[in-house]
C-alpha positions in Angstrom: 55.2 -101.1 -81.3 53.7 -100.9 -77.7 55.0 -98.9 -74.8 57.0 -101.9 -73.4 58.9 -102.1 -76.7 59.4 -98.3 -76.7 60.9 -98.5 -73.2 63.1 -101.5 -74.0 64.5 -99.7 -77.1 65.2 -96.6 -75.1 66.9 -98.6 -72.3 69.2 -100.2 -74.9 69.9 -96.8 -76.4 70.7 -95.4 -73.0 73.0 -98.3 -72.2 74.9 -98.0 -75.4 75.3 -94.3 -75.0 76.3 -94.6 -71.4 79.0 -97.1 -72.2 80.3 -95.0 -74.9 80.5 -92.0 -72.5 82.2 -94.1 -69.8 84.8 -95.3 -72.4 85.6 -91.8 -73.5 86.5 -88.8 -71.3 83.6 -86.3 -71.8 82.0 -83.6 -69.8 78.9 -84.1 -67.6 76.9 -81.7 -69.8 77.5 -84.1 -72.8 75.8 -86.9 -70.9 72.9 -84.6 -70.0 72.5 -83.6 -73.7 72.5 -87.2 -74.8 69.9 -88.1 -72.2 67.8 -85.2 -73.4 67.9 -86.5 -76.9 66.9 -90.0 -75.8 63.9 -88.4 -74.0 63.0 -86.6 -77.2 63.3 -89.9 -79.1 61.0 -91.6 -76.5 58.3 -89.0 -76.9 58.6 -89.2 -80.7 58.1 -92.9 -80.6 55.1 -92.6 -78.3 53.6 -90.0 -80.5 54.0 -92.3 -83.5 52.3 -95.1 -81.6 49.4 -92.9 -80.7 49.1 -91.6 -84.2 48.8 -88.0 -83.1 50.7 -85.2 -81.5 50.7 -85.5 -77.8 49.6 -82.4 -75.9 48.6 -80.5 -79.1 45.7 -78.1 -78.5 42.9 -78.9 -80.9 41.5 -75.8 -82.7 37.9 -75.2 -83.8 37.4 -76.8 -87.2 34.6 -76.8 -89.7 32.1 -75.0 -87.5 32.5 -77.1 -84.3 34.3 -76.3 -81.1 37.8 -77.4 -79.9 36.7 -80.6 -78.3 34.3 -81.4 -81.1 37.2 -81.0 -83.5 39.2 -83.8 -82.0 38.3 -86.2 -84.8 39.9 -83.8 -87.3 43.3 -83.8 -85.6 43.4 -87.6 -85.3 46.0 -89.1 -87.5 45.0 -92.7 -87.3 41.7 -94.2 -88.6 39.2 -95.4 -86.0 37.1 -94.1 -83.2 37.7 -90.9 -81.2 36.2 -89.6 -77.9 36.0 -86.1 -76.6 33.6 -84.1 -74.5 32.7 -81.2 -72.3 30.4 -80.3 -69.4 29.4 -77.7 -66.9 28.0 -77.3 -63.4 26.1 -74.1 -62.7 24.9 -72.5 -59.4 22.4 -69.7 -59.7 21.6 -67.3 -56.8 18.6 -65.1 -57.4 17.8 -61.7 -55.9 15.0 -62.0 -53.3 13.2 -59.1 -55.0 12.5 -57.8 -58.5 13.4 -54.4 -59.7 10.0 -53.1 -58.7 10.7 -54.4 -55.1 8.1 -57.2 -55.4 9.1 -60.7 -54.2 10.9 -62.6 -57.0 9.7 -66.1 -56.1 12.8 -67.6 -57.6 14.6 -70.4 -55.8 18.4 -70.7 -55.8 19.5 -73.7 -57.8 22.6 -75.8 -58.5 22.5 -78.0 -61.6 24.9 -80.4 -63.4 23.6 -78.6 -66.4 25.2 -80.8 -69.1 27.7 -83.5 -69.7 28.5 -84.1 -73.4 30.4 -86.8 -75.3 31.7 -86.4 -78.8 31.9 -89.7 -80.5 33.5 -89.8 -83.9 34.9 -92.3 -86.3 37.5 -91.7 -89.0 37.0 -94.2 -91.8 40.0 -92.9 -93.9 41.5 -89.6 -94.9 38.3 -88.6 -96.8 35.3 -89.9 -94.8 34.5 -89.4 -91.2 31.6 -89.4 -88.7 31.2 -86.9 -85.8 28.5 -86.6 -83.2 27.6 -84.8 -80.0 25.5 -86.7 -77.4 24.3 -84.6 -74.5 22.9 -85.4 -71.1 21.2 -82.4 -69.5 20.3 -81.9 -65.8 22.0 -85.1 -64.5 19.0 -87.4 -64.1 17.0 -88.7 -67.0 13.6 -90.4 -66.8 10.6 -90.3 -64.4 12.8 -89.6 -61.4 14.4 -86.5 -62.8 14.2 -83.4 -65.1 17.0 -84.4 -67.4 17.1 -85.5 -71.0 19.4 -87.1 -73.5 19.7 -85.5 -76.9 21.7 -85.6 -80.1 23.1 -82.1 -80.6 24.6 -83.1 -83.9 25.6 -86.2 -85.9 26.9 -86.0 -89.4 28.9 -87.8 -92.1 31.6 -85.9 -94.0 33.2 -86.4 -97.4 36.3 -84.3 -97.4 37.1 -83.7 -101.1 39.6 -80.9 -100.6 40.3 -77.9 -98.3 37.9 -75.9 -100.4 35.1 -78.4 -100.6 33.6 -80.8 -98.1 30.1 -82.4 -98.2 28.4 -82.7 -94.8 25.1 -84.5 -94.2 23.1 -85.4 -91.1 22.0 -83.3 -88.0 23.9 -80.0 -88.4 24.5 -77.0 -86.2 22.9 -74.0 -87.8 26.0 -71.8 -88.6 24.5 -68.5 -87.3 26.3 -66.3 -84.8 29.2 -67.2 -82.5 28.0 -69.5 -79.7 25.6 -71.8 -81.7 28.7 -73.5 -83.1 31.2 -72.7 -80.4 29.1 -73.5 -77.4 31.7 -75.4 -75.3 31.6 -73.4 -72.0 35.4 -72.8 -71.5 35.4 -71.1 -74.9 33.0 -68.2 -74.0 32.6 -65.7 -71.2 29.7 -65.7 -68.8 28.4 -68.6 -66.8 25.2 -68.4 -69.0 25.1 -68.0 -72.7 24.2 -64.4 -73.8 20.5 -63.8 -73.9 20.6 -62.7 -77.6 22.3 -65.9 -78.5 19.5 -67.9 -76.8 16.4 -66.0 -77.8 17.2 -64.3 -81.1 19.6 -66.8 -82.7 18.5 -69.3 -80.8 21.3 -71.4 -79.4 21.7 -74.4 -79.4 20.0 -74.7 -82.8 20.4 -77.8 -85.0 18.5 -79.2 -87.9 18.8 -82.2 -90.2 20.0 -81.5 -93.7 22.9 -81.5 -96.1 25.4 -78.9 -97.4 28.8 -77.8 -98.3 31.7 -76.2 -96.4 35.3 -75.3 -97.0 38.1 -72.8 -96.6 40.8 -71.0 -98.5 44.4 -70.5 -97.9 43.9 -66.7 -97.4 41.6 -67.0 -94.4 38.1 -67.3 -95.8 35.7 -70.1 -94.8 32.1 -70.8 -95.7 29.2 -73.2 -94.8 26.0 -73.5 -96.8 23.2 -76.0 -95.7 19.7 -77.0 -96.8 17.9 -78.0 -93.6 14.4 -78.6 -92.1 12.5 -75.3 -91.4 11.3 -74.1 -88.1 7.7 -74.8 -86.9 5.8 -71.6 -86.4 3.1 -73.3 -84.3 5.5 -73.0 -81.4 6.5 -69.4 -81.9 5.5 -66.9 -79.2 6.0 -63.4 -78.0 9.3 -64.4 -76.4 10.7 -65.5 -79.7 11.2 -68.3 -82.2 13.3 -70.5 -79.9 10.5 -73.0 -79.4 10.1 -73.4 -83.1 13.3 -75.5 -83.3 12.5 -79.1 -84.4 15.9 -80.5 -83.8 15.5 -83.3 -86.2 13.1 -85.2 -83.9 10.3 -86.4 -86.2 10.5 -82.9 -87.7 7.7 -81.8 -90.0 9.4 -81.3 -93.4 6.7 -79.5 -95.4 9.1 -76.5 -95.4 12.9 -76.3 -95.7 15.3 -73.5 -95.1 18.7 -72.3 -96.4 21.4 -71.3 -93.9 25.0 -70.2 -94.4 28.0 -68.4 -93.1 31.0 -66.5 -94.5 33.9 -65.8 -92.2 37.3 -64.2 -92.5 40.2 -65.0 -90.2 43.2 -64.1 -92.4 44.6 -61.6 -89.9 46.0 -63.2 -86.8 43.7 -62.7 -83.8 40.8 -61.3 -85.8 37.7 -63.1 -87.0 34.8 -61.4 -88.9 31.7 -63.1 -90.1 28.2 -62.9 -91.5 25.5 -65.6 -91.3 21.9 -66.1 -92.3 18.9 -68.4 -92.1 15.8 -68.1 -94.3 12.8 -70.3 -95.1 9.1 -70.8 -94.5 8.0 -72.0 -91.1 4.3 -72.7 -91.7 4.9 -76.4 -92.2 1.4 -76.8 -93.7 -0.4 -74.7 -91.2 -3.6 -73.0 -92.6 -5.8 -70.2 -91.3 -9.6 -70.2 -90.8 -10.2 -69.9 -94.5 -8.0 -72.8 -95.4 -5.3 -70.6 -96.8 -1.8 -71.8 -96.1 0.4 -69.6 -93.7 3.9 -69.3 -95.1 5.4 -67.7 -92.0 8.7 -67.0 -93.8 11.4 -66.6 -91.2 14.6 -64.8 -92.0 17.5 -64.2 -89.6 20.8 -62.5 -90.2 23.8 -62.0 -87.9 27.1 -60.2 -88.0 29.9 -61.0 -85.6 33.5 -60.2 -84.8 36.1 -61.5 -82.4 39.5 -59.8 -81.7 42.2 -61.6 -79.6 45.4 -59.7 -79.0 48.0 -59.5 -76.2 45.7 -61.0 -73.6 42.7 -58.8 -74.6 39.6 -60.4 -76.2 36.7 -58.4 -77.6 33.5 -59.9 -79.0 30.5 -58.3 -80.7 27.3 -59.8 -82.3 24.2 -58.3 -83.9 21.2 -60.4 -84.9 17.9 -59.6 -86.4 15.0 -61.8 -87.6 11.8 -61.0 -89.5 8.6 -63.0 -89.9 5.8 -62.8 -92.4 2.0 -63.6 -92.0 2.2 -62.7 -88.3 -1.4 -61.4 -88.1 -2.9 -64.6 -89.5 -0.5 -66.6 -87.5 -1.6 -64.9 -84.3 -5.2 -65.4 -85.1 -4.7 -69.1 -85.9 -2.8 -69.7 -82.7 -5.3 -67.6 -80.6 -2.7 -65.0 -79.6 -4.2 -61.7 -78.5 -3.2 -58.4 -76.8 0.4 -58.3 -75.8 1.0 -62.0 -76.7 1.7 -61.3 -80.4 4.6 -62.9 -82.1 7.1 -60.3 -83.2 7.2 -59.3 -86.9 10.8 -58.3 -86.2 13.2 -59.4 -83.4 16.6 -58.1 -82.8 19.4 -58.1 -80.3 23.2 -57.6 -79.8 25.9 -58.1 -77.3 29.4 -56.9 -76.7 32.0 -58.6 -74.5 35.4 -57.5 -73.3 37.9 -59.5 -71.3 41.6 -59.3 -70.4 44.0 -61.9 -69.0 45.3 -60.2 -65.8 47.9 -63.0 -65.3 49.9 -61.7 -68.2 50.8 -58.8 -65.9 51.2 -60.8 -62.7 52.8 -64.0 -64.0 54.0 -63.6 -67.6 54.3 -66.9 -69.4 51.9 -68.8 -67.1 49.6 -71.4 -68.6 46.9 -70.3 -66.3 44.6 -67.3 -67.2 42.6 -64.9 -65.0 40.1 -63.0 -67.2 37.9 -60.4 -65.7 35.1 -59.7 -68.2 32.3 -57.3 -68.9 29.3 -58.0 -71.2 26.3 -55.9 -72.3 23.4 -57.8 -73.9 20.2 -56.1 -75.2 17.3 -57.6 -77.1 13.6 -57.2 -78.0 11.6 -60.2 -79.3 8.7 -57.8 -80.1 10.7 -55.1 -81.9 7.8 -54.8 -84.4 4.3 -56.2 -84.1 1.2 -56.1 -86.3 -1.4 -53.4 -86.0 -4.1 -54.2 -83.4 -1.7 -55.8 -80.9 0.3 -54.4 -78.1 3.9 -55.1 -76.9 4.8 -56.8 -73.7 7.4 -54.5 -72.1 9.1 -57.4 -70.4 10.3 -58.6 -73.8 12.5 -55.5 -74.2 15.4 -56.3 -72.0 19.1 -55.7 -71.3 21.6 -57.5 -69.2 24.9 -56.2 -67.8 27.3 -59.0 -66.8 30.4 -58.5 -64.7 32.5 -61.5 -63.8 35.8 -63.3 -63.9 36.9 -66.5 -65.6 39.9 -68.5 -64.1 41.5 -71.1 -66.3 44.2 -73.1 -64.4 44.7 -74.8 -67.8 43.1 -74.0 -71.1 40.5 -76.8 -70.9 39.1 -76.1 -67.4 37.2 -72.9 -66.4 35.8 -71.5 -63.2 33.4 -68.5 -63.7 31.8 -66.2 -61.2 29.6 -63.4 -62.4 26.8 -61.0 -61.5 23.9 -60.3 -63.9 22.1 -57.0 -63.6 18.9 -57.5 -65.6 16.5 -54.7 -66.7 13.3 -54.6 -68.8 10.7 -52.1 -69.7 8.2 -53.7 -67.3 10.5 -53.0 -64.4 10.1 -56.5 -63.0 13.5 -58.1 -63.9 15.4 -60.3 -61.5 19.2 -59.9 -60.9 21.3 -62.9 -60.0 24.8 -64.3 -59.1 26.2 -67.3 -61.0 29.0 -69.7 -60.4 30.0 -72.2 -63.1 32.6 -75.0 -63.3 33.3 -76.2 -66.9 35.7 -78.4 -68.8 36.4 -79.9 -72.2 38.7 -82.7 -73.3 
């Protein structure tokens, strides 16, 4: 049944109802009530034609964000399309904290535009993917790139057990999985979520996930390990292989347990552990294991317009002395034996006070972020004080509708070297 047939049917119904009303003496409000019911019938028929509930807000499902979860809410078999994007303006302070010139140039960037392409084969099997274009222009003429953020096949056996295989988001922390910009505070992702976690982090592998009726959910994956050759004093972020001709001498295990059985409250713990040497040997020919373990604890509270978030993350690394020597790292350039960080965010929807019931939201927010990528280093090396840093963010997020966000914030950066650079940011983001 197409829209023409729907309209024709509704026209006939209106005609029949109208003639009945004319033939019988009734009140005007009876006519209005009948027309209201016809309108409801029209929408129901349209929804049946679309195969899904019109206007329904998709919720995060199975470790992906609201837009990425579109395939899960789709009632009909076939393809689905969703996405998100963000444009960011950065205005840097002219001087560092030590009053030296910052040498940073203000910048505006169409940071990313993302398409989620999925396909529902039937009620048990589906495909979901995230294809990202970064920095607007790709190729020799521009700085951008096209990348696959995730792409997986799922076999949904039951609510408690789903098998997922392909390129997977590592289920550690908050933002690595829920990285769609309108869903978090701050124009930029928290520094702890970028350098300690590090977001966005994906690997190729296979695993299990599921949930229970009392609010627990889990994910457990076997994936490619990191590559320690690219570790540095600033963290393990560059060790991500992202499934691109990834060296697979070493694999890792990663997982997450989360509880959301109390309305508005989410509590979770997650981990990643595995060797990162990927066949690397030292000068004696002995293999470097470089075991990398990361744990994270997080909580989110949403209640009566208030939202609180908190995350703590810590990673540890073995064989760091031999790894430093093999990579030629000396002095304060040592890779950290231990890295850690945390952040806390508080926001409140002020429009609840000014315009109760409004779909729009106005959310002033405050965020404190602190981390150290050289929290512990081997004997014989020194720390770079610039790697112990904190960021205070004060800003506001305006959402005219839930899927569009305008953010403005100020970042007051500090580090032990005293040469941090503060900045203003403006971000426009969307998801669909």
